[in-house]
C-alpha positions in Angstrom: 62.9 31.9 56.0 59.5 33.0 54.7 57.9 30.8 52.1 57.5 32.5 48.8 53.9 32.7 47.4 53.6 32.4 43.6 50.6 33.7 41.8 49.8 32.4 38.2 50.6 35.2 35.9 47.2 34.9 34.3 45.6 35.8 37.7 47.9 38.6 38.8 45.4 41.3 37.8 42.6 39.3 39.5 40.4 41.4 41.7 37.8 39.8 44.0 34.9 40.9 41.9 34.1 37.2 41.6 30.8 36.7 43.5 32.1 33.4 44.7 35.3 34.8 46.3 34.4 35.7 49.8 37.7 36.7 51.2 36.8 35.1 54.6 37.1 31.9 56.4 34.1 29.8 57.3 33.4 28.8 61.0 34.7 25.3 61.6 33.4 22.9 60.9 31.1 24.0 58.1 29.3 21.4 56.0 27.9 22.0 52.5 24.1 21.4 52.4 24.3 19.9 48.9 27.4 17.9 48.6 28.4 17.3 52.3 31.9 18.6 51.8 33.4 19.9 55.0 35.3 23.1 55.6 38.0 22.4 58.2 41.6 23.8 58.7 41.0 26.5 56.1 40.0 24.2 53.2 37.2 22.1 51.8 37.5 18.4 51.9 35.5 15.2 51.9 36.3 14.5 55.6 33.3 14.1 57.9 33.0 16.6 60.7 34.1 15.4 64.1 31.5 13.6 66.1 29.9 15.5 68.9 30.8 18.9 67.3 27.9 21.0 66.0 28.5 21.9 62.4 27.5 25.0 60.6 25.7 24.6 57.2 26.0 26.6 54.0 26.5 26.0 50.3 30.2 25.5 49.3 31.5 27.8 46.5 31.3 24.9 44.0 27.7 24.1 44.8 26.8 27.8 44.6 28.4 28.0 41.1 26.5 24.8 40.1 23.2 26.1 41.4 23.7 29.5 39.7 25.1 28.0 36.5 28.1 30.3 36.8 31.2 28.5 35.5 34.8 29.3 36.4 36.0 27.7 33.2 34.7 26.5 29.9 36.2 23.8 27.7 35.0 23.6 24.1 35.8 20.5 22.0 35.4 20.6 18.2 36.5 18.8 15.0 35.5 15.7 13.1 38.0 13.7 15.1 35.7 14.3 18.1 32.8 12.6 16.3 34.8 9.4 16.0 36.3 9.5 19.5 33.5 11.2 21.4 32.8 8.4 23.9 36.6 7.9 24.7 37.1 11.6 25.1 34.1 12.1 27.4 35.2 9.1 29.5 38.7 10.7 29.8 37.1 14.0 30.9 34.9 12.3 33.5 37.7 10.2 34.9 40.1 13.2 35.2 37.3 15.3 36.8 36.5 12.5 39.3 40.1 12.0 40.2 40.6 15.8 40.7 37.5 16.1 42.8 38.8 13.4 45.2 41.5 15.8 46.3 39.9 19.2 45.5 36.1 19.1 46.2 35.6 22.6 44.7 36.8 21.5 41.3 33.8 19.9 39.5 32.1 19.7 36.2 28.9 21.8 36.1 27.6 20.5 32.7 28.6 18.7 29.5 26.4 19.8 26.6 26.4 19.2 22.8 26.1 22.5 20.9 26.3 22.7 17.1 28.6 19.7 16.6 30.8 20.8 19.6 30.9 19.5 23.2 31.0 22.2 25.8 32.1 21.4 29.4 31.5 24.0 32.1 33.6 23.7 35.3 33.5 25.3 38.7 37.1 26.4 38.4 39.6 27.6 35.8 42.1 25.1 37.0 39.8 22.1 36.3 38.9 23.4 32.8 42.7 23.7 32.0 43.5 20.3 33.5 40.8 18.7 31.3 41.8 20.5 28.2 45.4 19.6 28.7 44.5 15.9 29.4 42.5 15.7 26.1 45.4 17.4 24.2 48.0 15.0 25.7 45.9 11.9 24.9 44.5 13.0 21.5 46.9 15.7 20.2 45.2 18.4 18.0 45.1 22.1 18.7 44.7 23.7 22.2 44.0 27.3 22.8 43.8 28.7 26.3 42.3 32.2 26.9 42.2 33.9 30.3 39.9 36.8 30.8 41.7 39.9 31.8 41.1 40.8 35.5 38.8 37.8 36.0 39.4 34.3 37.4 37.8 32.6 34.3 39.3 30.7 31.4 38.0 29.5 28.0 39.8 26.5 26.5 39.4 25.5 22.9 40.5 22.0 21.7 40.1 20.9 18.1 41.3 18.1 15.9 40.6 17.3 12.3 40.8 13.7 11.0 43.8 13.1 9.0 43.4 11.8 5.4 44.1 8.1 5.1 47.0 7.1 3.0 46.1 6.0 -0.5 42.8 7.8 -0.6 42.1 9.9 -3.7 40.3 13.2 -3.7 
């Protein structure tokens, strides 16, 4: 029986207009010139290429996105709760991204920037942005808004939380 292939409904209208979608396989093994990830058996991994085999060299899609500053996803964190828990939230994001990158080398953080009281995290893939946004939401509650761009493999995630008034405080 053939295995069914499921496509996220958000990406059903995706067309390969993405400059980082090549629609081809790399010759094996191919090693990324920047991060040393290896393309083997149809996927990128952190495995070293076999000894005695001459490898091909190129930039992997994640390193190309990083080099070109072309994110696949953006997570924007806002709210006065963020000011009090900033270090804890950034640590959570970095730990989750590092854990994800262990298994999926193409899922990486491009940048973490502070902009007008917000923290903006750019990622190389929509799935990493979503994973990070959902991790912050699960750990710190608040509001989470996920917006996929029609026809593109890109996502914007917005998380916000306002500090709750302390009991007994008067206005």
